[in-house]
Backbone as JSON, one array per atom type, in Angstrom:
{
  "sequence": "MFVKIFFTVLVILVLLLGISLVILTKKVRFFRNREKIRQKYMEDVFHELKTPLAAIKVLADSLLSQEDAGIDIYREFMEDIRMEADRENNIICDFLSLIRLENMERQIDITEFSVNELTEDMIELFACAAEEKKIVLSFEAQQEIKICSDRRRVREILMNLVENAIKYTNINRIKNDILENNAEYGFVRIELFSEKDMCCIKISDSGIGIPEEEQKKVFERFYRGKSMASQEAGGTGLGLSIVFSSITALSGSIELESTEGKGSIFTVKIPVKK",
  "N": [[0.83, -1.21, 0.0], [1.87, 1.23, 0.86], [3.94, 1.49, -0.99], [2.5, 1.82, -3.39], [1.27, 4.29, -2.92], [3.54, 5.86, -2.71], [4.65, 5.67, -5.31], [2.55, 6.81, -6.74], [2.5, 9.44, -5.77], [5.05, 10.14, -6.64], [4.78, 10.0, -9.42], [2.92, 12.06, -9.8], [4.45, 14.24, -8.95], [6.47, 14.19, -10.86], [4.95, 14.76, -13.15], [4.02, 17.33, -12.49], [6.46, 18.65, -12.4], [7.24, 18.37, -15.04], [5.24, 19.86, -16.33], [5.78, 22.37, -15.22], [8.33, 22.83, -16.31], [7.7, 23.02, -19.02], [6.08, 25.32, -19.04], [7.96, 27.17, -18.08], [9.85, 27.05, -20.15], [8.34, 28.1, -22.28], [7.94, 30.7, -21.34], [10.57, 31.64, -21.28], [11.17, 31.58, -24.03], [9.28, 33.45, -24.88], [10.17, 35.86, -23.66], [12.67, 36.04, -24.87], [11.96, 36.35, -27.58], [10.58, 38.75, -27.36], [12.65, 40.43, -26.63], [14.21, 40.34, -28.93], [12.45, 41.58, -30.71], [12.35, 44.09, -29.52], [15.01, 44.93, -29.86], [15.14, 44.99, -32.66], [13.27, 46.96, -33.09], [14.55, 49.22, -31.96], [16.75, 49.4, -33.67], [15.46, 50.07, -36.06], [14.4, 52.53, -35.29], [16.73, 54.13, -34.9], [17.77, 54.02, -37.48], [15.77, 55.29, -39.02], [15.81, 57.84, -37.88], [18.37, 58.73, -38.47], [18.47, 59.07, -41.23], [17.12, 61.55, -42.26], [18.77, 63.39, -40.91], [21.28, 62.89, -42.02], [20.78, 63.71, -44.63], [20.3, 66.46, -44.23], [22.84, 67.27, -43.35], [24.42, 66.77, -45.64], [23.24, 68.58, -47.45], [23.75, 71.02, -46.13], [26.59, 71.03, -46.06], [27.12, 71.04, -48.8], [26.03, 73.5, -49.53], [27.64, 75.28, -48.05], [30.04, 74.92, -49.34], [29.81, 76.34, -51.63], [30.99, 79.23, -52.46], [30.22, 81.59, -53.8], [27.48, 81.53, -53.96], [24.21, 82.49, -54.93], [21.24, 84.28, -53.75], [19.01, 82.85, -54.57], [19.96, 80.25, -54.78], [20.6, 79.76, -52.11], [18.02, 79.92, -51.04], [16.76, 77.73, -52.25], [18.26, 75.56, -51.26], [17.79, 75.89, -48.51], [15.07, 75.42, -48.39], [14.96, 72.71, -48.99], [16.35, 71.75, -46.77], [14.61, 72.54, -44.73], [12.44, 70.88, -45.37], [13.5, 68.34, -44.86], [13.94, 68.64, -42.13], [11.31, 68.84, -41.24], [10.49, 66.29, -41.88], [12.07, 64.8, -40.1], [10.96, 65.69, -37.7], [8.35, 64.67, -37.95], [8.87, 61.94, -37.85], [9.87, 61.64, -35.24], [7.58, 62.42, -33.81], [5.83, 60.34, -34.53], [7.1, 58.11, -33.35], [7.01, 58.87, -30.64], [4.25, 58.91, -30.24], [3.65, 56.2, -30.59], [5.09, 55.04, -28.46], [3.81, 56.27, -26.31], [1.23, 55.21, -26.57], [1.76, 52.51, -26.08], [2.63, 52.59, -23.42], [0.38, 53.55, -22.19], [-1.62, 51.78, -22.7], [-3.79, 50.56, -21.43], [-5.11, 52.63, -20.32], [-7.82, 54.64, -20.52], [-9.36, 57.61, -21.3], [-12.37, 58.67, -20.73], [-14.73, 60.73, -22.2], [-17.56, 62.78, -23.14], [-18.14, 63.75, -26.44], [-18.45, 65.59, -29.57], [-18.28, 63.96, -32.58], [-18.56, 65.05, -35.05], [-17.68, 67.73, -34.74], [-15.01, 67.23, -34.12], [-14.13, 66.07, -36.5], [-14.5, 68.19, -38.26], [-12.53, 69.86, -37.29], [-10.3, 68.44, -38.16], [-10.58, 68.72, -40.92], [-10.12, 71.46, -41.18], [-7.49, 71.51, -40.25], [-6.03, 70.09, -42.2], [-6.58, 71.42, -44.53], [-4.91, 73.23, -45.97], [-2.79, 71.57, -46.79], [-4.16, 69.82, -48.49], [-5.12, 71.63, -50.4], [-2.73, 72.55, -51.48], [-1.9, 70.36, -52.95], [-3.91, 70.3, -54.7], [-6.21, 68.8, -54.1], [-9.51, 67.7, -53.55], [-10.94, 68.08, -50.55], [-13.35, 66.83, -48.47], [-16.28, 66.69, -46.3], [-18.91, 64.76, -45.09], [-21.92, 64.31, -43.3], [-24.51, 62.43, -41.86], [-25.91, 63.05, -39.6], [-25.73, 64.66, -36.36], [-23.35, 63.3, -34.28], [-22.65, 62.15, -31.15], [-20.34, 60.75, -28.9], [-19.28, 58.65, -26.15], [-16.18, 58.37, -25.36], [-12.59, 58.03, -25.79], [-11.36, 60.99, -26.51], [-8.86, 61.95, -27.37], [-7.64, 59.7, -28.49], [-9.4, 59.07, -30.6], [-9.09, 61.36, -32.11], [-6.43, 61.03, -32.87], [-6.63, 58.77, -34.46], [-8.21, 59.74, -36.61], [-6.53, 61.81, -37.54], [-4.19, 60.47, -38.45], [-5.26, 58.81, -40.49], [-6.45, 60.63, -42.3], [-4.24, 62.22, -42.96], [-2.61, 60.27, -44.18], [-4.24, 59.63, -46.39], [-4.2, 62.01, -47.88], [-1.47, 62.2, -48.36], [-0.94, 59.99, -50.05], [-2.42, 60.52, -52.28], [-2.72, 61.88, -55.52], [0.05, 61.89, -56.16], [2.88, 63.29, -57.55], [1.33, 64.51, -59.56], [0.57, 67.14, -59.75], [-0.8, 70.03, -61.18], [-0.89, 73.21, -62.94], [-3.19, 74.33, -64.04], [-6.73, 74.12, -63.43], [-8.95, 71.5, -63.82], [-12.34, 70.79, -64.85], [-14.51, 69.72, -62.26], [-12.35, 68.74, -60.9], [-11.35, 66.21, -61.36], [-8.93, 65.24, -62.28], [-7.21, 65.73, -60.25], [-7.89, 64.45, -57.91], [-9.42, 63.23, -54.79], [-10.24, 63.43, -51.27], [-12.36, 62.08, -49.04], [-14.44, 62.34, -46.21], [-16.76, 60.53, -44.41], [-19.43, 60.44, -42.14], [-21.42, 58.46, -40.08], [-24.01, 56.63, -38.32], [-24.35, 53.31, -37.0], [-26.3, 51.06, -35.7], [-25.17, 50.63, -32.49], [-22.81, 51.86, -33.0], [-20.35, 54.26, -33.96], [-19.55, 55.32, -37.11], [-16.86, 55.98, -39.25], [-15.91, 56.82, -42.38], [-13.28, 56.96, -44.58], [-12.36, 57.94, -47.64], [-10.32, 57.82, -50.6], [-8.77, 58.87, -53.7], [-6.33, 57.81, -54.28], [-3.12, 56.11, -54.7], [-3.74, 53.55, -54.02], [-3.72, 50.2, -52.55], [-1.98, 47.25, -53.05], [-3.5, 43.99, -53.19], [-2.1, 41.88, -51.95], [-0.65, 43.21, -50.02], [-2.37, 44.3, -48.22], [-3.0, 43.06, -45.77], [-0.79, 43.57, -44.3], [-0.44, 46.23, -43.78], [-1.06, 47.33, -41.31], [0.95, 46.61, -39.67], [3.85, 47.36, -37.68], [6.23, 49.65, -38.93], [5.85, 48.87, -41.53], [5.99, 49.5, -44.96], [4.68, 50.29, -48.15], [5.62, 48.48, -51.14], [5.7, 49.59, -53.63], [6.99, 52.02, -56.01], [5.85, 54.55, -55.78], [4.9, 54.54, -53.14], [7.29, 54.38, -51.73], [8.46, 56.8, -52.47], [6.73, 58.57, -51.23], [7.45, 58.45, -48.61], [7.79, 58.4, -44.95], [7.34, 56.67, -41.77], [6.14, 54.23, -41.54], [4.58, 53.79, -39.37], [2.16, 54.99, -38.9], [-0.39, 53.67, -39.51], [-0.2, 51.52, -37.79], [-0.33, 52.77, -35.34], [-2.92, 53.76, -35.53], [-4.35, 51.33, -35.56], [-3.71, 50.32, -33.0], [-4.93, 52.24, -31.32], [-7.63, 51.98, -32.05], [-8.14, 49.34, -31.29], [-7.79, 49.59, -28.52], [-10.06, 51.02, -27.96], [-12.03, 49.22, -28.3], [-12.97, 48.97, -30.87], [-13.21, 48.65, -34.51], [-11.58, 48.25, -37.72], [-11.85, 48.49, -41.21], [-10.61, 47.7, -44.46], [-10.75, 48.61, -47.82], [-9.46, 48.4, -50.99], [-8.12, 49.28, -54.19], [-5.51, 48.84, -56.35], [-4.06, 51.66, -57.77], [-6.46, 53.01, -57.92], [-7.47, 53.88, -55.48], [-8.34, 54.02, -51.92], [-10.38, 52.84, -49.18], [-10.99, 53.38, -45.87], [-12.74, 52.18, -43.16], [-13.8, 53.02, -40.07], [-15.03, 51.8, -37.02], [-16.43, 52.69, -34.01], [-17.46, 52.12, -30.7], [-20.38, 53.75, -29.47], [-20.64, 54.16, -26.79], [-18.12, 53.59, -24.52]],
  "CA": [[0.0, 0.0, 0.0], [2.78, 2.38, 0.96], [4.68, 1.58, -2.26], [1.59, 2.39, -4.38], [1.12, 5.72, -2.61], [4.82, 6.49, -3.02], [4.77, 5.79, -6.75], [1.52, 7.76, -7.19], [3.02, 10.77, -5.45], [6.22, 10.37, -7.5], [4.27, 10.28, -10.77], [2.32, 13.4, -9.76], [5.56, 15.2, -8.86], [7.13, 14.22, -12.19], [4.05, 15.47, -14.06], [4.06, 18.75, -12.13], [7.77, 19.16, -12.82], [7.21, 18.48, -16.51], [4.38, 21.01, -16.67], [6.54, 23.57, -14.84], [9.4, 23.02, -17.29], [7.07, 23.48, -20.27], [5.68, 26.72, -18.82], [9.19, 27.95, -17.98], [10.44, 27.11, -21.49], [7.53, 29.03, -23.06], [8.21, 32.05, -20.86], [11.91, 32.01, -21.74], [11.04, 31.88, -25.46], [8.51, 34.69, -25.0], [11.03, 36.99, -23.33], [13.71, 36.14, -25.9], [11.35, 36.92, -28.77], [10.27, 40.16, -27.08], [13.91, 41.17, -26.65], [14.58, 40.47, -30.34], [11.56, 42.59, -31.28], [12.79, 45.38, -28.96], [16.27, 45.29, -30.52], [14.8, 45.36, -34.04], [12.56, 48.24, -32.99], [15.55, 50.25, -31.73], [17.53, 49.54, -34.89], [14.62, 50.82, -37.0], [14.32, 53.91, -34.79], [17.98, 54.82, -35.2], [17.91, 54.14, -38.93], [14.83, 56.31, -39.51], [16.22, 59.16, -37.39], [19.64, 59.12, -39.08], [18.31, 59.38, -42.65], [16.95, 62.99, -42.5], [19.94, 64.12, -40.42], [22.33, 62.74, -43.03], [20.41, 64.56, -45.77], [20.51, 67.85, -43.82], [24.29, 67.5, -43.32], [24.89, 66.83, -47.03], [22.75, 69.84, -48.02], [24.47, 72.12, -45.5], [27.98, 70.99, -46.54], [27.12, 71.44, -50.21], [25.77, 74.94, -49.57], [28.81, 75.97, -47.52], [31.16, 74.8, -50.29], [29.58, 77.27, -52.74], [31.35, 80.55, -51.91], [29.53, 82.69, -54.49], [26.08, 81.15, -54.18], [23.25, 83.59, -54.87], [20.13, 84.15, -52.82], [18.11, 81.8, -55.07], [20.55, 78.95, -54.41], [20.4, 79.63, -50.67], [16.6, 79.66, -50.79], [16.47, 76.37, -52.7], [18.85, 74.62, -50.29], [17.11, 76.03, -47.22], [13.76, 74.78, -48.52], [15.21, 71.27, -48.87], [16.72, 71.5, -45.36], [13.37, 72.65, -43.96], [11.64, 69.7, -45.67], [14.11, 67.22, -44.12], [13.68, 68.89, -40.7], [9.91, 68.46, -41.02], [10.46, 64.82, -41.92], [12.63, 64.35, -38.82], [9.97, 65.99, -36.67], [7.25, 63.73, -38.1], [9.35, 60.64, -37.39], [9.91, 61.7, -33.77], [6.19, 62.45, -33.33], [5.28, 58.99, -34.69], [7.67, 57.24, -32.33], [6.48, 59.27, -29.34], [2.86, 58.46, -30.19], [3.65, 54.76, -30.41], [5.55, 54.76, -27.09], [2.75, 56.7, -25.39], [0.14, 54.25, -26.65], [2.19, 51.28, -25.42], [2.7, 52.83, -21.98], [-0.95, 53.88, -21.68], [-2.5, 50.9, -23.45], [-5.01, 50.24, -20.7], [-5.68, 53.86, -19.77], [-8.78, 55.27, -21.42], [-9.95, 58.81, -20.71], [-13.71, 58.74, -21.32], [-15.51, 61.98, -22.14], [-18.55, 62.89, -24.22], [-17.75, 64.79, -27.4], [-19.06, 65.51, -30.89], [-17.35, 63.49, -33.62], [-18.69, 66.03, -36.14], [-16.78, 68.85, -34.46], [-13.64, 66.73, -34.2], [-13.84, 65.88, -37.92], [-14.37, 69.53, -38.84], [-11.19, 70.33, -36.9], [-9.35, 67.77, -39.06], [-10.72, 69.36, -42.23], [-9.43, 72.74, -41.08], [-6.07, 71.26, -40.06], [-5.39, 69.6, -43.42], [-7.08, 72.16, -45.7], [-3.8, 73.79, -46.73], [-2.06, 70.47, -47.43], [-4.98, 69.34, -49.6], [-5.16, 72.68, -51.41], [-1.42, 72.6, -52.12], [-1.85, 69.26, -53.92], [-5.14, 70.44, -55.5], [-7.09, 67.68, -53.76], [-10.79, 68.11, -52.97], [-11.12, 67.51, -49.21], [-14.75, 67.09, -48.11], [-16.84, 66.02, -45.13], [-20.36, 64.56, -45.14], [-22.46, 63.68, -42.09], [-25.96, 62.25, -41.89], [-26.49, 63.61, -38.38], [-24.79, 64.98, -35.29], [-23.06, 62.09, -33.52], [-21.85, 62.33, -29.94], [-19.97, 59.47, -28.31], [-18.53, 58.66, -24.89], [-14.98, 57.61, -25.66], [-11.35, 58.76, -25.56], [-11.28, 61.98, -27.59], [-7.48, 62.04, -27.86], [-7.37, 58.54, -29.36], [-10.2, 59.22, -31.81], [-8.43, 62.41, -32.89], [-5.2, 60.44, -33.43], [-7.07, 57.88, -35.54], [-8.6, 60.59, -37.73], [-5.38, 62.55, -38.03], [-3.32, 59.58, -39.22], [-5.93, 58.33, -41.69], [-6.6, 61.75, -43.25], [-2.9, 62.58, -43.42], [-2.2, 59.24, -45.14], [-5.04, 59.74, -47.6], [-3.68, 63.15, -48.64], [-0.09, 61.89, -48.76], [-0.87, 59.02, -51.14], [-3.3, 60.94, -53.37], [-2.17, 62.88, -56.44], [1.5, 61.92, -56.1], [3.54, 63.72, -58.8], [0.38, 64.87, -60.61], [0.12, 68.51, -59.52], [-0.78, 70.85, -62.39], [-1.2, 74.61, -62.68], [-4.57, 74.63, -64.42], [-7.73, 73.31, -62.73], [-9.93, 70.93, -64.71], [-13.69, 70.74, -64.29], [-14.79, 68.76, -61.19], [-11.09, 68.37, -60.25], [-11.17, 64.77, -61.47], [-7.53, 64.93, -62.51], [-6.41, 65.98, -59.06], [-8.24, 63.5, -56.87], [-10.24, 63.66, -53.66], [-10.24, 62.73, -49.99], [-13.71, 62.32, -48.53], [-14.74, 61.78, -44.9], [-18.2, 60.35, -44.2], [-19.75, 60.1, -40.75], [-22.78, 57.95, -39.93], [-24.17, 55.7, -37.2], [-24.79, 51.97, -37.37], [-26.68, 50.47, -34.41], [-24.54, 51.35, -31.38], [-21.45, 52.19, -33.44], [-20.07, 55.47, -34.74], [-18.77, 54.88, -38.28], [-16.13, 57.03, -39.96], [-15.38, 56.27, -43.62], [-12.33, 57.88, -45.23], [-12.11, 57.45, -49.0], [-9.41, 58.65, -51.39], [-8.52, 58.41, -55.06], [-4.88, 57.72, -54.33], [-2.42, 55.05, -55.43], [-4.29, 52.25, -53.64], [-2.84, 49.22, -51.89], [-2.12, 45.91, -53.66], [-4.22, 43.03, -52.33], [-1.17, 41.07, -51.14], [-0.07, 44.03, -48.97], [-3.42, 44.88, -47.37], [-2.97, 42.47, -44.43], [0.45, 43.96, -43.64], [-0.32, 47.69, -43.62], [-1.21, 47.72, -39.91], [2.14, 46.19, -38.95], [4.81, 48.44, -37.44], [7.33, 49.91, -39.87], [5.61, 48.35, -42.87], [5.76, 50.49, -46.0], [4.4, 49.65, -49.43], [6.78, 48.17, -51.95], [5.67, 50.32, -54.89], [7.86, 53.18, -56.1], [5.1, 55.71, -55.27], [4.88, 54.44, -51.68], [8.62, 54.7, -51.24], [8.67, 58.24, -52.67], [5.9, 59.32, -50.28], [8.19, 58.48, -47.35], [7.08, 58.02, -43.74], [8.0, 55.67, -40.91], [5.41, 52.98, -41.52], [3.99, 53.64, -38.03], [0.85, 55.65, -38.82], [-1.52, 52.74, -39.44], [-0.07, 50.68, -36.58], [-0.85, 53.62, -34.27], [-4.37, 53.75, -35.71], [-4.85, 50.02, -35.13], [-3.57, 50.23, -31.53], [-5.95, 53.09, -30.7], [-8.95, 51.39, -32.31], [-8.22, 48.15, -30.44], [-7.97, 50.05, -27.14], [-11.42, 51.54, -27.84], [-12.94, 48.09, -28.61], [-13.55, 49.22, -32.18], [-12.7, 47.85, -35.61], [-11.25, 49.0, -38.93], [-11.93, 47.69, -42.43], [-9.9, 48.31, -45.58], [-11.06, 48.23, -49.19], [-8.52, 49.16, -51.82], [-7.77, 48.8, -55.52], [-4.27, 49.48, -56.76], [-4.21, 52.66, -58.83], [-7.78, 53.65, -57.9], [-7.76, 54.48, -54.18], [-8.59, 53.18, -50.73], [-11.45, 53.22, -48.26], [-10.84, 52.87, -44.5], [-13.96, 52.37, -42.39], [-13.55, 52.84, -38.64], [-16.24, 51.69, -36.2], [-16.12, 52.9, -32.6], [-18.69, 52.08, -29.89], [-20.88, 55.05, -29.03], [-20.3, 54.21, -25.35], [-17.02, 52.66, -24.19]],
  "C": [[0.87, 1.26, 0.0], [3.51, 2.62, -0.36], [3.81, 2.22, -3.34], [1.42, 3.89, -4.18], [2.38, 6.47, -3.0], [4.96, 6.72, -4.53], [3.74, 6.78, -7.33], [1.98, 9.19, -6.97], [4.18, 11.13, -6.37], [5.79, 10.73, -8.92], [3.68, 11.69, -10.84], [3.4, 14.48, -9.75], [6.27, 15.34, -10.2], [6.28, 15.0, -13.19], [4.07, 16.97, -13.79], [5.37, 19.39, -12.56], [7.82, 19.36, -14.33], [6.4, 19.68, -16.97], [5.11, 22.32, -16.37], [7.64, 23.88, -15.84], [8.86, 23.54, -18.62], [6.7, 24.95, -20.16], [6.91, 27.62, -18.78], [9.83, 28.13, -19.35], [9.68, 28.12, -22.36], [7.79, 30.48, -22.65], [9.57, 32.55, -21.32], [11.87, 32.39, -23.23], [10.32, 33.2, -25.69], [9.39, 35.9, -24.76], [12.16, 37.16, -24.34], [13.17, 36.78, -27.16], [11.05, 38.4, -28.57], [11.54, 41.0, -27.11], [14.4, 41.36, -28.08], [13.75, 41.55, -31.02], [11.99, 43.98, -30.81], [14.08, 45.86, -29.64], [16.02, 45.74, -31.96], [14.13, 46.72, -34.07], [13.56, 49.39, -32.84], [16.41, 50.48, -32.97], [16.76, 50.35, -35.93], [14.51, 52.28, -36.6], [15.57, 54.68, -35.19], [18.17, 55.03, -36.7], [17.03, 55.26, -39.47], [15.27, 57.71, -39.09], [17.5, 59.65, -38.09], [19.47, 59.6, -40.52], [18.1, 60.87, -42.92], [18.16, 63.8, -42.04], [21.09, 64.05, -41.42], [22.04, 63.64, -44.23], [20.65, 66.04, -45.45], [22.0, 68.19, -43.84], [24.85, 67.64, -44.73], [24.48, 68.16, -47.67], [23.53, 71.03, -47.46], [25.92, 72.19, -45.99], [28.07, 71.47, -47.98], [26.92, 72.94, -50.35], [26.99, 75.73, -49.11], [29.99, 75.93, -48.48], [31.02, 75.76, -51.47], [29.79, 78.71, -52.24], [30.55, 81.69, -52.53], [28.07, 82.37, -54.78], [25.16, 82.35, -54.01], [22.11, 83.29, -53.92], [19.16, 83.04, -53.25], [18.62, 80.41, -54.7], [20.35, 78.7, -52.92], [18.95, 79.26, -50.36], [16.24, 78.21, -51.15], [17.0, 75.34, -51.7], [18.14, 74.68, -48.94], [15.73, 75.39, -47.24], [13.91, 73.26, -48.38], [15.56, 70.9, -47.42], [15.48, 71.56, -44.47], [12.5, 71.4, -44.14], [12.17, 68.48, -44.9], [13.9, 67.38, -42.61], [12.24, 68.53, -40.34], [9.76, 66.94, -40.99], [10.98, 64.24, -40.62], [11.62, 64.55, -37.7], [8.8, 65.01, -36.73], [7.63, 62.34, -37.59], [9.34, 60.59, -35.86], [8.5, 61.68, -33.2], [5.54, 61.07, -33.43], [5.79, 58.06, -33.6], [7.14, 57.58, -30.94], [5.03, 58.81, -29.17], [2.78, 56.97, -29.92], [4.05, 54.39, -28.99], [4.46, 55.12, -26.09], [1.6, 55.69, -25.38], [0.49, 52.93, -25.96], [2.17, 51.44, -23.9], [1.32, 53.06, -21.36], [-2.03, 53.0, -22.31], [-3.83, 50.66, -22.74], [-5.68, 51.47, -20.1], [-6.56, 54.53, -20.81], [-9.42, 56.45, -20.69], [-11.3, 59.06, -21.39], [-14.35, 60.1, -21.09], [-16.55, 61.94, -23.26], [-18.14, 64.02, -25.15], [-18.43, 64.55, -28.74], [-18.01, 65.07, -31.91], [-17.41, 64.42, -34.82], [-17.7, 67.18, -35.95], [-15.32, 68.43, -34.58], [-13.22, 66.57, -35.67], [-13.67, 67.22, -38.62], [-13.02, 70.15, -38.49], [-10.13, 69.72, -37.81], [-9.38, 68.39, -40.45], [-9.96, 70.68, -42.24], [-7.91, 72.55, -40.99], [-5.36, 70.9, -41.36], [-5.83, 70.34, -44.68], [-5.94, 72.67, -46.58], [-3.03, 72.7, -47.47], [-2.82, 69.92, -48.63], [-4.99, 70.35, -50.74], [-3.85, 72.75, -52.19], [-1.28, 71.52, -53.19], [-3.07, 69.26, -54.83], [-6.04, 69.21, -55.35], [-8.37, 68.23, -53.15], [-10.99, 67.36, -51.66], [-12.52, 67.85, -48.72], [-15.18, 66.24, -46.92], [-18.35, 65.96, -45.26], [-20.81, 63.84, -43.88], [-23.98, 63.59, -42.19], [-26.64, 62.93, -40.71], [-25.37, 63.98, -37.41], [-24.6, 63.72, -34.45], [-22.15, 62.43, -32.35], [-21.57, 60.95, -29.35], [-19.27, 59.69, -26.97], [-17.32, 57.76, -25.1], [-13.75, 58.47, -25.34], [-11.13, 59.72, -26.74], [-9.89, 62.03, -28.21], [-7.18, 60.9, -28.83], [-8.15, 58.65, -30.68], [-9.59, 60.29, -32.72], [-7.17, 61.86, -33.58], [-5.53, 59.51, -34.59], [-7.39, 58.7, -36.79], [-7.4, 61.27, -38.37], [-4.5, 61.67, -38.92], [-3.97, 59.13, -40.53], [-6.09, 59.43, -42.74], [-5.24, 62.15, -43.82], [-2.39, 61.57, -44.45], [-2.93, 59.37, -46.46], [-4.53, 60.87, -48.49], [-2.29, 62.83, -49.18], [-0.04, 61.0, -50.0], [-1.85, 59.32, -52.28], [-2.59, 62.01, -54.2], [-0.65, 63.0, -56.33], [2.06, 62.23, -57.49], [2.56, 64.04, -59.93], [-0.17, 66.28, -60.42], [0.25, 69.31, -60.81], [-1.19, 72.27, -62.04], [-2.63, 74.96, -63.02], [-5.53, 73.67, -63.76], [-8.77, 72.81, -63.73], [-11.3, 70.92, -64.04], [-13.83, 69.54, -63.37], [-13.52, 68.19, -60.54], [-10.78, 66.87, -60.35], [-9.7, 64.38, -61.62], [-6.71, 64.98, -61.24], [-6.74, 65.04, -57.9], [-9.02, 64.1, -55.71], [-9.91, 62.85, -52.42], [-11.57, 63.09, -49.34], [-13.9, 61.6, -47.19], [-16.25, 61.71, -44.74], [-18.43, 59.85, -42.78], [-21.21, 59.64, -40.68], [-22.82, 56.98, -38.76], [-24.71, 54.36, -37.7], [-25.04, 51.2, -36.08], [-26.03, 51.28, -33.28], [-23.09, 51.72, -31.7], [-21.42, 53.52, -34.19], [-19.14, 55.05, -35.88], [-18.15, 56.08, -39.0], [-15.49, 56.38, -41.18], [-14.51, 57.33, -44.3], [-11.94, 57.28, -46.57], [-11.13, 58.38, -49.7], [-9.26, 58.07, -52.79], [-7.03, 58.28, -55.3], [-4.34, 56.5, -55.05], [-2.96, 53.66, -55.11], [-3.25, 51.33, -53.04], [-3.05, 47.87, -52.55], [-2.74, 44.92, -52.67], [-3.28, 42.25, -51.42], [-0.54, 41.86, -50.0], [-1.09, 44.5, -47.94], [-3.43, 44.31, -45.95], [-1.76, 42.94, -43.64], [0.49, 45.43, -43.25], [-0.45, 48.16, -42.17], [-0.03, 47.26, -39.04], [3.1, 47.36, -38.78], [5.91, 48.46, -38.48], [7.06, 49.38, -41.27], [5.31, 49.5, -43.83], [5.56, 49.76, -47.32], [5.64, 49.49, -50.28], [6.82, 48.96, -53.26], [6.57, 51.55, -54.84], [7.17, 54.42, -55.52], [5.07, 55.71, -53.75], [6.23, 54.82, -51.09], [8.91, 56.2, -51.37], [7.9, 59.07, -51.67], [6.57, 59.4, -48.91], [7.34, 58.05, -46.17], [7.8, 56.91, -42.99], [7.33, 54.3, -40.98], [4.77, 52.71, -40.17], [2.55, 54.15, -37.96], [-0.31, 54.69, -38.64], [-1.42, 51.8, -38.26], [-0.56, 51.45, -35.36], [-2.37, 53.65, -34.32], [-4.96, 52.44, -35.18], [-4.8, 49.86, -33.62], [-4.66, 51.03, -30.83], [-7.34, 52.5, -30.87], [-9.17, 50.16, -31.43], [-8.48, 48.54, -28.99], [-9.4, 50.54, -26.91], [-12.47, 50.47, -28.15], [-13.66, 48.3, -29.94], [-12.97, 48.3, -33.24], [-12.39, 48.75, -36.8], [-11.26, 48.04, -40.11], [-11.25, 48.45, -43.56], [-10.39, 47.71, -46.89], [-10.14, 49.05, -50.08], [-8.29, 48.46, -53.15], [-6.54, 49.56, -55.99], [-4.51, 50.42, -57.93], [-5.52, 53.41, -58.8], [-8.15, 54.26, -56.55], [-8.07, 53.48, -53.1], [-9.75, 53.73, -49.92], [-11.17, 52.56, -46.91], [-12.13, 53.19, -43.75], [-13.69, 52.01, -40.93], [-14.89, 52.77, -37.91], [-15.86, 51.73, -34.73], [-17.43, 52.86, -31.8], [-19.09, 53.49, -29.43], [-20.58, 55.26, -27.54], [-19.26, 53.15, -25.09], [-17.29, 51.97, -22.86]]
}
């Protein structure tokens, strides 16, 4: 009897030890993978930050080497330097947004606000950028929609999606004359409507579109399209990952419809009450 009890206890102990080893092995693998991801993340950060700085240095050195450069040359070089400085600033802002979202992933600041007013603020914010590229930027709403959610996160979602839509619309197609209905120049349209207990925001554009094989990857960090137009547009590849993180935190969803060469439609659905 004693021997049976001893062997039973021994078997249980061996099983528990085996289970503990499996759990420990999985945790070790998890932390190793997370450390690899962290290292890759830091490498990408340094690479993205160094690129504009290198361009600024080259431009400055080239300008300084021209002893008799006229005011037009100085203006041209300074415009390029300003553009690279803006690019550096955008990269830093993207990284800070991503870090903030990771650190505050579970913190939601719930307030009641009008999505219509927030969207109108976005229209005003990006009006100049759209006008510069001769893009028709419009907003349509079926009704006034107020939600109880995190205003800062919803604003970040809108900002990234509208900015992306403008960035990838009318690339290298700016003309001096305006055609009827602006069909040649493209559009970015924001539509707001409600669907049951969800607030729906649809952002459509007539931009370069996203190939079908890339559509599942666009929400991944640092992912940028492989087409020449996508590479020329620049960016860190963080905008849509920030959008996805914010939408997930708000228990919402995002859908993508896109045809290469014809444009994209992003539809965001956020609960009216979080």
